[in-house]
C-alpha positions in Angstrom: -25.4 26.4 -1.3 -23.1 28.9 -3.3 -23.7 29.8 -6.8 -20.4 29.8 -8.9 -19.8 33.5 -8.8 -20.6 33.6 -5.0 -17.9 30.7 -4.2 -15.3 32.3 -6.1 -16.0 35.7 -4.7 -16.1 34.3 -1.1 -15.0 30.6 -1.1 -15.9 28.8 1.9 -13.1 28.4 4.9 -12.3 24.9 5.1 -9.5 24.9 7.8 -10.7 23.1 10.8 -8.5 24.2 13.7 -8.0 22.2 17.2 -9.4 23.6 20.2 -5.8 22.9 21.8 -2.8 24.8 21.4 0.9 24.6 22.9 3.7 26.9 22.5 6.2 26.2 20.2 9.6 27.9 20.9 12.0 29.3 18.5 14.6 26.2 18.4 15.6 23.1 16.5 13.8 19.7 16.7 16.5 18.0 18.6 16.6 20.6 21.2 12.9 20.8 21.4 12.9 16.9 21.8 16.2 16.4 24.1 16.5 19.7 25.5 20.3 19.7 24.9 23.0 17.3 23.7 24.5 16.7 27.1 21.6 17.0 29.5 20.5 14.2 31.9 17.7 12.0 30.2 15.5 9.5 31.4 16.4 5.8 30.9 12.8 4.1 30.9 11.9 2.9 27.5 9.8 5.1 25.0 10.0 3.0 22.1 9.5 -0.5 22.1 9.6 -3.6 19.5 6.6 -5.6 20.5 8.2 -8.6 19.3 11.3 -8.1 21.1 10.7 -5.9 23.9 13.4 -6.9 26.5 16.4 -6.4 23.7 14.8 -3.9 21.2 13.7 -0.9 23.2 15.0 3.0 23.4 14.9 5.2 26.3 15.2 9.0 25.6 18.7 8.7 26.5 19.5 5.9 24.2 17.1 7.9 21.5 19.4 10.8 21.8 22.6 9.0 21.9 21.9 6.9 18.6 20.7 10.4 16.9 24.0 11.9 17.9 26.1 8.9 16.4 24.3 8.6 13.2 24.4 12.3 12.7 28.0 12.3 13.1 28.3 9.2 11.2 26.5 10.6 8.4 28.7 13.9 8.3 32.0 11.5 8.5 30.6 9.9 5.6 30.2 12.8 3.3 26.7 14.4 4.2 26.9 18.0 3.4 24.4 20.6 4.8 20.7 20.3 3.0 21.6 16.9 1.0 18.9 14.6 0.8 19.2 11.3 2.5 16.3 8.9 1.0 15.0 6.1 3.5 13.2 3.1 1.8 12.2 0.9 4.4 9.3 -0.4 6.5 9.3 0.6 10.6 11.3 -0.6 13.1 12.2 0.7 16.7 15.3 2.3 15.0 13.5 4.4 12.5 12.7 7.7 14.6 16.4 7.8 15.5 17.5 7.3 11.7 15.1 10.3 11.0 16.4 12.7 13.7 19.9 11.6 12.9 19.6 13.1 9.4 18.1 16.1 10.6 20.6 16.7 13.4 23.4 16.1 10.7 22.0 19.1 8.9 20.6 17.0 6.1 17.1 16.5 4.8 15.2 13.3 5.2 12.9 12.0 2.5 10.9 8.8 2.8 10.0 6.3 0.4 7.2 4.0 0.2 8.5 0.5 0.7 6.4 -1.0 -1.8 7.5 1.3 -4.5 8.6 -0.1 -7.9 12.1 0.6 -9.4 10.4 3.4 -11.7 8.5 5.2 -8.7 11.9 4.9 -6.4 14.1 6.1 -9.1 12.0 9.1 -9.7 12.1 10.0 -6.1 15.9 9.4 -5.9 16.4 12.1 -9.0 13.6 14.4 -8.1 14.8 14.8 -4.4 18.5 14.7 -5.4 19.2 12.3 -2.8 23.0 11.6 -1.9 22.5 8.6 0.3 19.9 5.4 0.0 19.3 3.7 3.2 17.2 0.4 2.2 15.8 -2.4 4.1 17.3 -5.9 2.9 13.7 -6.9 1.9 13.8 -4.0 -0.5 17.3 -4.0 -1.5 17.2 -5.4 -5.3 14.8 -2.5 -6.1 16.5 0.1 -4.4 19.7 -1.1 -6.1 18.2 -1.0 -9.3 16.6 2.4 -8.7 19.8 3.7 -7.6 21.8 2.3 -10.6 19.1 3.9 -12.7 19.2 7.3 -11.0 23.1 7.1 -10.9 23.9 7.1 -7.1 27.0 5.2 -6.4 26.8 1.8 -4.5 29.1 3.3 -1.8 26.2 5.6 -0.9 23.6 2.7 -0.3 23.1 1.1 3.1 21.1 -2.0 4.5 18.9 -1.0 7.3 17.8 -3.3 10.0 16.8 -3.8 13.7 20.1 -5.8 14.4 21.4 -3.1 17.0 21.4 -3.8 20.6 21.7 -0.7 22.7 23.8 -0.7 25.7 21.1 0.9 28.0 18.7 -1.9 27.6 18.3 -3.9 31.0 21.5 -6.0 31.5 23.1 -4.2 28.7 26.8 -3.5 28.5 26.5 0.2 28.0 28.1 -0.2 24.5 26.2 -0.5 21.4 26.5 -3.6 19.6 25.7 -5.1 16.0 23.9 -8.4 15.8 24.1 -8.3 12.0 25.8 -7.0 9.0 25.4 -6.5 5.3 25.9 -10.2 5.0 25.0 -11.9 1.7 22.9 -9.1 0.0 25.5 -6.7 0.9 28.1 -8.8 -0.8 26.0 -9.7 -3.7 25.2 -5.8 -4.5 28.3 -4.2 -3.2 26.7 -2.3 -0.3 27.2 -1.4 3.2 25.4 -2.2 6.8 23.8 1.0 8.3 26.3 0.6 11.0 28.8 2.4 8.6 27.2 5.4 9.2 26.9 5.3 13.0 30.0 7.0 14.7 31.9 5.2 17.5 31.4 8.5 19.3 28.6 10.0 20.9 30.0 13.6 21.6 28.3 15.0 18.8 26.5 18.6 19.2 23.9 19.6 16.6 23.6 22.9 15.6 21.0 24.8 17.9 18.7 27.2 16.1 18.1 30.8 17.9 16.4 32.8 15.6 13.2 32.7 13.5 15.2 32.5 10.4 17.0 29.4 11.4 14.0 27.5 12.0 12.7 27.7 8.7 15.1 25.2 7.2 13.5 22.3 5.5 13.7 19.0 7.7 12.0 16.5 5.6 10.5 16.2 1.8 7.8 13.5 1.7 6.3 12.3 -1.5 3.8 9.8 0.2 2.6 8.7 3.5 5.1 5.8 3.2 
């Protein structure tokens, strides 16, 4: 046991380090995962929806393609470097692509717990300075009320769902297609569907980090584990 004076003179070290390590190159997150925007990548599924595995699965190739399309779509929708995109949704098979698409676009991702109340979400919207809100349809009413409270315009709010079928699934057409849109909820609240921020083109190229200074850019601001 430490006495009080001994504790503050030499506090115990609570850091527990892994026995394993791996080299982390000086590069950006997208290049670390995909190597480059154009290299050949495997088309075997790496993300699979347990309830809809035949239609809702993403290969590394499809993952990169959707990331590039989201990144370009966000920039075309007005996202500027270091602006925040708040995602207020539970998980689905496209969530990783949405997260990395925000990062590839030069934005900062901030995820909100999908059980947040209006007051809690409005606080995060204001505190993070979010420029876009992407919400699940189930949480949309709370999301819109929080956005109104925070002063975020309705044209910066989009419904997020799993309504996208990727073209590289088995038997796919090779072209992304949507099986849902903003629907009645979108009409009721005057918000769009996330397909509106997915570019038709997939020729986007993210900024490649080559210096230590570049790698210090913020990728995410987390307020909870949600």
